[in-house]
C-alpha positions as CSV (number, residue, x, y, z in Angstrom):
1,M,134.2,105.1,8.8
2,P,132.2,107.6,6.8
3,L,129.0,108.8,7.7
4,E,127.0,107.2,4.9
5,D,128.5,103.5,5.9
6,L,127.6,104.1,9.7
7,R,124.3,104.7,8.7
8,S,124.1,101.9,6.7
9,C,125.8,99.9,9.6
10,N,123.2,101.0,12.0
11,R,120.0,99.6,9.0
12,K,120.9,96.8,8.3
13,K,121.7,95.7,12.2
14,Y,118.3,97.1,13.0
15,K,116.7,95.1,10.2
16,R,118.2,92.0,11.0
17,A,117.7,92.3,14.6
18,M,113.5,93.3,14.1
19,N,113.7,90.1,11.1
20,K,114.7,87.9,14.7
21,V,111.8,89.0,16.4
22,I,108.9,88.9,13.0
23,R,110.6,85.5,12.9
24,E,110.6,83.8,16.5
25,F,106.8,85.4,16.3
26,N,106.3,83.6,13.3
27,D,107.4,80.0,14.6
28,S,105.8,81.1,18.1
29,M,102.0,81.7,16.0
30,K,102.5,78.5,14.0
31,S,102.6,76.6,16.7
32,D,100.3,78.3,18.9
33,W,97.5,76.1,20.2
34,L,94.7,78.7,19.6
35,W,95.8,80.2,16.2
36,N,97.7,77.0,15.0
37,G,99.5,79.8,12.3
38,R,96.7,82.0,11.5
39,F,98.2,84.7,11.4
40,I,101.6,86.1,9.6
41,V,103.9,89.1,10.3
42,S,106.2,90.1,7.4
43,Q,108.1,93.8,7.2
44,K,107.0,95.7,4.2
45,E,109.1,98.9,4.7
46,A,111.6,99.8,6.9
47,Y,112.8,104.2,7.5
48,F,115.4,104.9,9.5
49,Y,116.7,108.1,10.7
50,P,120.1,108.8,12.0
51,Y,120.2,111.0,15.6
52,S,122.1,115.0,15.5
53,D,125.2,113.7,17.0
54,H,125.4,109.9,14.6
55,S,125.6,107.8,17.6
56,G,122.8,106.0,16.1
57,G,119.2,106.3,14.9
58,N,115.6,105.7,14.6
59,Y,114.5,102.4,13.0
60,T,110.7,102.2,12.4
61,V,109.5,99.3,10.6
62,S,105.8,99.2,8.8
63,I,104.9,95.8,9.2
64,I,101.7,94.1,7.6
65,I,99.9,91.6,9.8
66,T,98.1,88.9,7.8
67,D,95.1,86.5,8.2
68,T,95.1,83.6,6.6
69,K,92.2,82.7,6.9
70,T,90.1,85.4,5.4
71,N,93.1,87.5,3.5
72,N,92.7,90.5,5.4
73,K,95.5,92.3,5.8
74,Q,96.5,95.3,8.5
75,E,99.6,97.3,8.7
76,I,100.9,98.7,11.6
77,L,104.4,101.0,12.4
78,V,106.7,99.7,15.1
79,D,109.7,100.9,16.3
80,N,113.2,99.5,16.6
81,Y,112.8,98.6,21.0
82,S,110.3,96.4,19.7
83,T,110.4,93.0,21.2
84,H,109.0,89.6,20.9
85,Y,106.4,90.6,23.3
86,T,105.4,94.1,22.0
87,L,104.6,92.2,18.7
88,W,102.4,89.9,20.5
89,H,100.9,92.8,22.0
90,W,100.3,94.3,18.6
91,V,99.0,91.4,16.9
92,N,96.8,90.6,19.9
93,K,95.2,94.0,19.2
94,C,94.6,93.4,15.6
95,I,92.9,90.2,16.2
96,V,90.4,92.4,18.4
97,E,90.2,95.5,17.0
98,Y,90.3,95.3,13.4
99,F,89.7,91.5,12.1
100,K,86.9,90.7,15.3
101,V,88.1,87.3,15.0
102,W,86.3,86.9,18.3
103,E,82.9,87.8,16.4
104,E,83.3,84.6,14.5
105,K,80.8,81.9,15.1
106,P,82.4,79.6,16.6
107,N,85.0,81.6,17.7
108,P,88.7,80.4,17.7
109,N,88.4,79.2,21.4
110,E,85.5,76.8,20.5
111,Q,86.8,75.7,17.2
112,A,89.7,74.5,18.4
113,R,88.3,72.6,20.9
114,L,86.0,71.2,17.9
115,E,89.5,69.8,16.2
116,G,90.8,68.5,19.4
117,R,93.2,71.2,19.8
118,E,93.3,71.5,23.6
119,P,95.5,74.3,25.5
120,P,98.2,73.5,27.3
121,S,98.0,72.4,31.1
122,I,99.5,74.2,33.4
123,Q,100.9,72.6,36.8
124,F,101.8,74.3,40.0
């Protein structure tokens, strides 16, 4: 297989994997009792850097996190080792540091309770 094909295959493989993580994240966000689908993640651009021995490459993705309530957007870079948990970490960081959602009155937790959405009960 020519080198160009190998790079193309890896790029597509990494892109499919990242799209799957983003899709799972957006589905989780829709069903989250607190955020109720308020934030959406989308993939803007992707950069693929093959290793020198052509055994694979590093796939870096530029993703945009959008707050649908205020229409604020934040762009961040994540690498191909990102998982569902890592994406939640980055979104939480954007919610707290960039969007400053917790400074709103009433805060999202109080607003969810006013709308009748309660956190799931934890049974031990």
